[in-house]
A tleap script that builds the chain and sets N, CA, C and O, in Angstrom:
source leaprc.protein.ff14SB
mol = sequence {
  NVAL LEU ARG GLU GLN GLN LEU ILE VAL ARG
  VAL PRO GLY ALA ASP GLY SER MET THR GLU
  ARG VAL GLN TYR ARG SER ALA SER LEU SER
  ASP PRO GLY ARG MET GLU PRO TYR ARG LEU
  VAL ARG GLU VAL VAL CYS THR GLY ALA CYS
  GLN GLU GLN GLU GLU ALA ALA THR GLN GLU
  ILE ALA GLN ALA ASP THR GLU PRO PRO PRO
  VAL GLU SER GLU GLU ALA PRO SER GLU CPRO
}
set mol.1.N position { 6.902 -18.419 -8.260 }
set mol.1.CA position { 5.479 -18.651 -8.083 }
set mol.1.C position { 5.050 -17.979 -6.773 }
set mol.1.O position { 5.655 -18.188 -5.721 }
set mol.2.N position { 4.015 -17.187 -6.864 }
set mol.2.CA position { 3.482 -16.505 -5.694 }
set mol.2.C position { 2.726 -17.499 -4.827 }
set mol.2.O position { 1.840 -18.200 -5.316 }
set mol.3.N position { 3.068 -17.565 -3.544 }
set mol.3.CA position { 2.436 -18.536 -2.642 }
set mol.3.C position { 1.511 -17.900 -1.622 }
set mol.3.O position { 0.524 -18.506 -1.206 }
set mol.4.N position { 1.830 -16.678 -1.219 }
set mol.4.CA position { 0.969 -15.995 -0.253 }
set mol.4.C position { 1.138 -14.497 -0.372 }
set mol.4.O position { 2.157 -13.999 -0.852 }
set mol.5.N position { 0.093 -13.774 0.087 }
set mol.5.CA position { 0.112 -12.315 0.094 }
set mol.5.C position { -0.507 -11.827 1.389 }
set mol.5.O position { -1.429 -12.436 1.932 }
set mol.6.N position { 0.025 -10.712 1.870 }
set mol.6.CA position { -0.528 -10.058 3.040 }
set mol.6.C position { -0.836 -8.626 2.636 }
set mol.6.O position { 0.001 -7.953 2.035 }
set mol.7.N position { -2.035 -8.159 2.963 }
set mol.7.CA position { -2.482 -6.822 2.608 }
set mol.7.C position { -2.794 -6.071 3.899 }
set mol.7.O position { -3.610 -6.522 4.703 }
set mol.8.N position { -2.142 -4.924 4.094 }
set mol.8.CA position { -2.378 -4.102 5.281 }
set mol.8.C position { -2.973 -2.784 4.806 }
set mol.8.O position { -2.368 -2.072 4.005 }
set mol.9.N position { -4.166 -2.465 5.308 }
set mol.9.CA position { -4.875 -1.248 4.911 }
set mol.9.C position { -5.157 -0.430 6.159 }
set mol.9.O position { -5.696 -0.944 7.140 }
set mol.10.N position { -4.789 0.849 6.119 }
set mol.10.CA position { -5.072 1.775 7.223 }
set mol.10.C position { -6.081 2.797 6.726 }
set mol.10.O position { -5.853 3.479 5.727 }
set mol.11.N position { -7.200 2.892 7.439 }
set mol.11.CA position { -8.281 3.789 7.031 }
set mol.11.C position { -8.545 4.783 8.161 }
set mol.11.O position { -8.917 4.374 9.261 }
set mol.12.N position { -8.357 6.096 7.908 }
set mol.12.CA position { -8.665 7.084 8.940 }
set mol.12.C position { -10.168 7.242 9.100 }
set mol.12.O position { -10.912 7.242 8.119 }
set mol.13.N position { -10.609 7.377 10.350 }
set mol.13.CA position { -12.023 7.586 10.638 }
set mol.13.C position { -12.338 9.065 10.766 }
set mol.13.O position { -11.433 9.887 10.912 }
set mol.14.N position { -13.605 9.403 10.714 }
set mol.14.CA position { -14.035 10.802 10.808 }
set mol.14.C position { -13.752 11.388 12.183 }
set mol.14.O position { -13.570 12.598 12.315 }
set mol.15.N position { -13.712 10.542 13.209 }
set mol.15.CA position { -13.500 11.013 14.576 }
set mol.15.C position { -12.021 11.036 14.967 }
set mol.15.O position { -11.707 11.180 16.148 }
set mol.16.N position { -11.103 10.897 14.001 }
set mol.16.CA position { -9.676 10.916 14.294 }
set mol.16.C position { -9.105 9.542 14.596 }
set mol.16.O position { -7.909 9.408 14.857 }
set mol.17.N position { -9.944 8.527 14.562 }
set mol.17.CA position { -9.460 7.170 14.816 }
set mol.17.C position { -8.781 6.619 13.568 }
set mol.17.O position { -8.918 7.178 12.479 }
set mol.18.N position { -8.059 5.538 13.728 }
set mol.18.CA position { -7.389 4.878 12.620 }
set mol.18.C position { -7.705 3.388 12.712 }
set mol.18.O position { -7.481 2.764 13.749 }
set mol.19.N position { -8.222 2.823 11.629 }
set mol.19.CA position { -8.527 1.399 11.583 }
set mol.19.C position { -7.502 0.711 10.692 }
set mol.19.O position { -7.309 1.093 9.537 }
set mol.20.N position { -6.849 -0.302 11.239 }
set mol.20.CA position { -5.874 -1.068 10.473 }
set mol.20.C position { -6.425 -2.475 10.267 }
set mol.20.O position { -6.750 -3.175 11.226 }
set mol.21.N position { -6.525 -2.877 9.002 }
set mol.21.CA position { -7.015 -4.216 8.665 }
set mol.21.C position { -5.880 -5.001 8.027 }
set mol.21.O position { -5.232 -4.527 7.094 }
set mol.22.N position { -5.645 -6.200 8.535 }
set mol.22.CA position { -4.633 -7.089 7.968 }
set mol.22.C position { -5.375 -8.253 7.335 }
set mol.22.O position { -6.129 -8.966 7.997 }
set mol.23.N position { -5.144 -8.434 6.032 }
set mol.23.CA position { -5.791 -9.519 5.292 }
set mol.23.C position { -4.712 -10.419 4.703 }
set mol.23.O position { -3.597 -9.973 4.429 }
set mol.24.N position { -5.051 -11.675 4.513 }
set mol.24.CA position { -4.083 -12.673 4.054 }
set mol.24.C position { -4.745 -13.579 3.026 }
set mol.24.O position { -5.932 -13.886 3.129 }
set mol.25.N position { -3.973 -14.000 2.040 }
set mol.25.CA position { -4.453 -15.014 1.108 }
set mol.25.C position { -3.270 -15.867 0.660 }
set mol.25.O position { -2.119 -15.432 0.683 }
set mol.26.N position { -3.586 -17.084 0.257 }
set mol.26.CA position { -2.548 -18.007 -0.185 }
set mol.26.C position { -2.976 -18.683 -1.480 }
set mol.26.O position { -4.111 -18.531 -1.933 }
set mol.27.N position { -2.057 -19.422 -2.059 }
set mol.27.CA position { -2.339 -20.126 -3.303 }
set mol.27.C position { -3.389 -21.203 -3.047 }
set mol.27.O position { -3.436 -21.804 -1.974 }
set mol.28.N position { -4.215 -21.432 -4.041 }
set mol.28.CA position { -5.262 -22.449 -3.951 }
set mol.28.C position { -4.626 -23.834 -3.915 }
set mol.28.O position { -3.671 -24.102 -4.643 }
set mol.29.N position { -5.152 -24.705 -3.073 }
set mol.29.CA position { -4.630 -26.065 -3.001 }
set mol.29.C position { -4.944 -26.853 -4.264 }
set mol.29.O position { -4.145 -27.680 -4.703 }
set mol.30.N position { -6.110 -26.592 -4.846 }
set mol.30.CA position { -6.502 -27.329 -6.044 }
set mol.30.C position { -5.815 -26.796 -7.310 }
set mol.30.O position { -5.599 -27.542 -8.265 }
set mol.31.N position { -5.473 -25.487 -7.307 }
set mol.31.CA position { -4.811 -24.882 -8.460 }
set mol.31.C position { -3.755 -23.901 -7.949 }
set mol.31.O position { -4.070 -22.735 -7.712 }
set mol.32.N position { -2.502 -24.354 -7.775 }
set mol.32.CA position { -1.458 -23.492 -7.204 }
set mol.32.C position { -1.200 -22.210 -7.990 }
set mol.32.O position { -0.566 -21.296 -7.462 }
set mol.33.N position { -1.666 -22.113 -9.226 }
set mol.33.CA position { -1.506 -20.905 -10.018 }
set mol.33.C position { -2.534 -19.841 -9.706 }
set mol.33.O position { -2.416 -18.710 -10.179 }
set mol.34.N position { -3.549 -20.181 -8.910 }
set mol.34.CA position { -4.619 -19.240 -8.523 }
set mol.34.C position { -4.503 -18.903 -7.048 }
set mol.34.O position { -4.099 -19.736 -6.236 }
set mol.35.N position { -4.857 -17.686 -6.716 }
set mol.35.CA position { -4.857 -17.263 -5.316 }
set mol.35.C position { -6.272 -17.328 -4.765 }
set mol.35.O position { -7.233 -16.994 -5.458 }
set mol.36.N position { -6.396 -17.757 -3.518 }
set mol.36.CA position { -7.675 -17.757 -2.811 }
set mol.36.C position { -8.067 -16.308 -2.516 }
set mol.36.O position { -7.219 -15.419 -2.594 }
set mol.37.N position { -9.341 -16.052 -2.179 }
set mol.37.CA position { -9.734 -14.685 -1.804 }
set mol.37.C position { -9.086 -14.288 -0.464 }
set mol.37.O position { -8.720 -15.146 0.340 }
set mol.38.N position { -8.953 -12.979 -0.246 }
set mol.38.CA position { -8.404 -12.479 1.012 }
set mol.38.C position { -9.311 -12.848 2.179 }
set mol.38.O position { -10.535 -12.873 2.054 }
set mol.39.N position { -8.681 -13.135 3.318 }
set mol.39.CA position { -9.400 -13.380 4.575 }
set mol.39.C position { -8.916 -12.356 5.593 }
set mol.39.O position { -7.719 -12.087 5.691 }
set mol.40.N position { -9.842 -11.793 6.344 }
set mol.40.CA position { -9.488 -10.827 7.378 }
set mol.40.C position { -8.818 -11.564 8.528 }
set mol.40.O position { -9.399 -12.482 9.107 }
set mol.41.N position { -7.601 -11.162 8.855 }
set mol.41.CA position { -6.847 -11.799 9.930 }
set mol.41.C position { -6.948 -10.976 11.207 }
set mol.41.O position { -7.109 -11.519 12.300 }
set mol.42.N position { -6.848 -9.629 11.050 }
set mol.42.CA position { -6.852 -8.765 12.231 }
set mol.42.C position { -7.407 -7.410 11.852 }
set mol.42.O position { -7.167 -6.909 10.753 }
set mol.43.N position { -8.154 -6.818 12.778 }
set mol.43.CA position { -8.639 -5.453 12.612 }
set mol.43.C position { -8.442 -4.739 13.937 }
set mol.43.O position { -8.950 -5.172 14.971 }
set mol.44.N position { -7.701 -3.645 13.897 }
set mol.44.CA position { -7.392 -2.884 15.105 }
set mol.44.C position { -7.862 -1.455 14.893 }
set mol.44.O position { -7.586 -0.854 13.854 }
set mol.45.N position { -8.574 -0.910 15.876 }
set mol.45.CA position { -9.018 0.476 15.819 }
set mol.45.C position { -8.254 1.247 16.884 }
set mol.45.O position { -8.298 0.908 18.066 }
set mol.46.N position { -7.552 2.291 16.447 }
set mol.46.CA position { -6.758 3.112 17.344 }
set mol.46.C position { -7.446 4.464 17.471 }
set mol.46.O position { -7.808 5.077 16.467 }
set mol.47.N position { -7.628 4.930 18.702 }
set mol.47.CA position { -8.199 6.251 18.933 }
set mol.47.C position { -7.197 7.082 19.721 }
set mol.47.O position { -6.364 6.541 20.448 }
set mol.48.N position { -7.283 8.385 19.573 }
set mol.48.CA position { -6.361 9.249 20.307 }
set mol.48.C position { -5.178 9.637 19.447 }
set mol.48.O position { -5.352 10.077 18.310 }
set mol.49.N position { -3.969 9.477 19.981 }
set mol.49.CA position { -2.737 9.904 19.310 }
set mol.49.C position { -2.206 8.811 18.392 }
set mol.49.O position { -1.062 8.381 18.541 }
set mol.50.N position { -3.012 8.364 17.459 }
set mol.50.CA position { -2.631 7.262 16.563 }
set mol.50.C position { -1.521 7.670 15.616 }
set mol.50.O position { -0.582 6.903 15.402 }
set mol.51.N position { -1.608 8.862 15.045 }
set mol.51.CA position { -0.617 9.302 14.067 }
set mol.51.C position { 0.769 9.385 14.706 }
set mol.51.O position { 1.750 8.942 14.109 }
set mol.52.N position { 0.857 9.946 15.912 }
set mol.52.CA position { 2.148 10.093 16.581 }
set mol.52.C position { 2.744 8.725 16.900 }
set mol.52.O position { 3.950 8.526 16.752 }
set mol.53.N position { 1.907 7.781 17.339 }
set mol.53.CA position { 2.391 6.444 17.662 }
set mol.53.C position { 2.927 5.757 16.413 }
set mol.53.O position { 3.978 5.117 16.462 }
set mol.54.N position { 2.222 5.883 15.300 }
set mol.54.CA position { 2.650 5.232 14.058 }
set mol.54.C position { 3.927 5.868 13.533 }
set mol.54.O position { 4.820 5.159 13.069 }
set mol.55.N position { 4.032 7.204 13.599 }
set mol.55.CA position { 5.239 7.869 13.120 }
set mol.55.C position { 6.441 7.462 13.962 }
set mol.55.O position { 7.526 7.250 13.420 }
set mol.56.N position { 6.270 7.349 15.281 }
set mol.56.CA position { 7.366 6.933 16.154 }
set mol.56.C position { 7.799 5.507 15.834 }
set mol.56.O position { 8.994 5.213 15.800 }
set mol.57.N position { 6.840 4.625 15.600 }
set mol.57.CA position { 7.169 3.236 15.262 }
set mol.57.C position { 7.885 3.171 13.923 }
set mol.57.O position { 8.826 2.394 13.763 }
set mol.58.N position { 7.456 3.974 12.961 }
set mol.58.CA position { 8.101 4.003 11.648 }
set mol.58.C position { 9.534 4.504 11.772 }
set mol.58.O position { 10.435 3.969 11.127 }
set mol.59.N position { 9.752 5.521 12.592 }
set mol.59.CA position { 11.098 6.047 12.790 }
set mol.59.C position { 11.985 5.013 13.463 }
set mol.59.O position { 13.156 4.889 13.105 }
set mol.60.N position { 11.457 4.265 14.435 }
set mol.60.CA position { 12.234 3.231 15.104 }
set mol.60.C position { 12.648 2.141 14.119 }
set mol.60.O position { 13.783 1.666 14.151 }
set mol.61.N position { 11.727 1.751 13.247 }
set mol.61.CA position { 12.025 0.717 12.253 }
set mol.61.C position { 13.087 1.227 11.283 }
set mol.61.O position { 14.031 0.504 10.963 }
set mol.62.N position { 12.942 2.459 10.814 }
set mol.62.CA position { 13.910 3.029 9.877 }
set mol.62.C position { 15.283 3.131 10.519 }
set mol.62.O position { 16.293 2.858 9.871 }
set mol.63.N position { 15.328 3.521 11.781 }
set mol.63.CA position { 16.600 3.645 12.480 }
set mol.63.C position { 17.239 2.272 12.663 }
set mol.63.O position { 18.452 2.133 12.510 }
set mol.64.N position { 16.451 1.274 12.982 }
set mol.64.CA position { 16.973 -0.078 13.156 }
set mol.64.C position { 17.520 -0.617 11.840 }
set mol.64.O position { 18.488 -1.378 11.840 }
set mol.65.N position { 16.911 -0.231 10.716 }
set mol.65.CA position { 17.375 -0.699 9.411 }
set mol.65.C position { 18.701 -0.060 9.013 }
set mol.65.O position { 19.476 -0.665 8.272 }
set mol.66.N position { 18.977 1.165 9.499 }
set mol.66.CA position { 20.197 1.852 9.098 }
set mol.66.C position { 21.365 1.576 10.027 }
set mol.66.O position { 22.516 1.749 9.627 }
set mol.67.N position { 21.105 1.156 11.249 }
set mol.67.CA position { 22.192 0.869 12.177 }
set mol.67.C position { 22.794 -0.490 11.862 }
set mol.67.O position { 22.066 -1.444 11.589 }
set mol.68.N position { 24.126 -0.585 11.898 }
set mol.68.CA position { 24.730 -1.890 11.653 }
set mol.68.C position { 24.462 -2.826 12.825 }
set mol.68.O position { 24.349 -2.373 13.965 }
set mol.69.N position { 24.361 -4.123 12.558 }
set mol.69.CA position { 24.108 -5.061 13.643 }
set mol.69.C position { 25.311 -5.121 14.572 }
set mol.69.O position { 26.440 -4.888 14.140 }
set mol.70.N position { 25.083 -5.428 15.840 }
set mol.70.CA position { 26.212 -5.515 16.769 }
set mol.70.C position { 27.148 -6.644 16.350 }
set mol.70.O position { 26.714 -7.706 15.902 }
set mol.71.N position { 28.437 -6.385 16.507 }
set mol.71.CA position { 29.433 -7.376 16.127 }
set mol.71.C position { 29.798 -8.185 17.353 }
set mol.71.O position { 30.188 -7.640 18.385 }
set mol.72.N position { 29.668 -9.473 17.226 }
set mol.72.CA position { 30.061 -10.364 18.319 }
set mol.72.C position { 31.459 -10.855 18.034 }
set mol.72.O position { 31.708 -11.524 17.031 }
set mol.73.N position { 32.368 -10.516 18.927 }
set mol.73.CA position { 33.739 -10.937 18.691 }
set mol.73.C position { 34.020 -12.215 19.462 }
set mol.73.O position { 33.624 -12.378 20.616 }
set mol.74.N position { 34.700 -13.090 18.801 }
set mol.74.CA position { 35.115 -14.319 19.448 }
set mol.74.C position { 36.617 -14.225 19.644 }
set mol.74.O position { 37.376 -14.022 18.696 }
set mol.75.N position { 37.022 -14.376 20.872 }
set mol.75.CA position { 38.451 -14.297 21.157 }
set mol.75.C position { 39.086 -15.649 20.879 }
set mol.75.O position { 38.579 -16.694 21.289 }
set mol.76.N position { 40.191 -15.603 20.184 }
set mol.76.CA position { 40.914 -16.836 19.914 }
set mol.76.C position { 41.631 -17.269 21.188 }
set mol.76.O position { 42.162 -16.434 21.920 }
set mol.77.N position { 41.647 -18.562 21.448 }
set mol.77.CA position { 42.351 -19.023 22.648 }
set mol.77.C position { 43.833 -18.688 22.555 }
set mol.77.O position { 44.473 -18.871 21.520 }
set mol.78.N position { 44.345 -18.200 23.651 }
set mol.78.CA position { 45.762 -17.831 23.661 }
set mol.78.C position { 46.617 -19.081 23.787 }
set mol.78.O position { 46.288 -20.019 24.514 }
set mol.79.N position { 47.726 -19.067 23.055 }
set mol.79.CA position { 48.633 -20.212 23.109 }
set mol.79.C position { 49.703 -19.931 24.145 }
set mol.79.O position { 50.175 -18.798 24.236 }
set mol.80.N position { 50.114 -20.944 24.947 }
set mol.80.CA position { 51.152 -20.705 25.981 }
set mol.80.C position { 52.520 -20.506 25.399 }
set mol.80.O position { 53.482 -20.297 26.139 }
savepdb mol mol.pdb
quit
């Protein structure tokens, strides 16, 4: 059963800006089989080097997903 959805929309502006809108909706309390309408949670407007910043962030996320997590070793207590 779907309980919540998040919608992220990026819209380029004519002046080179980028607007990112984050919308959220959840299941209706009165009818859990129905979803409520989307509500705007956040709107961010980026001007300047928006594309380069987003590409760098995407590359960092992709790199983090491919690298194995650090292994924490636990040393066993030495017996006398």
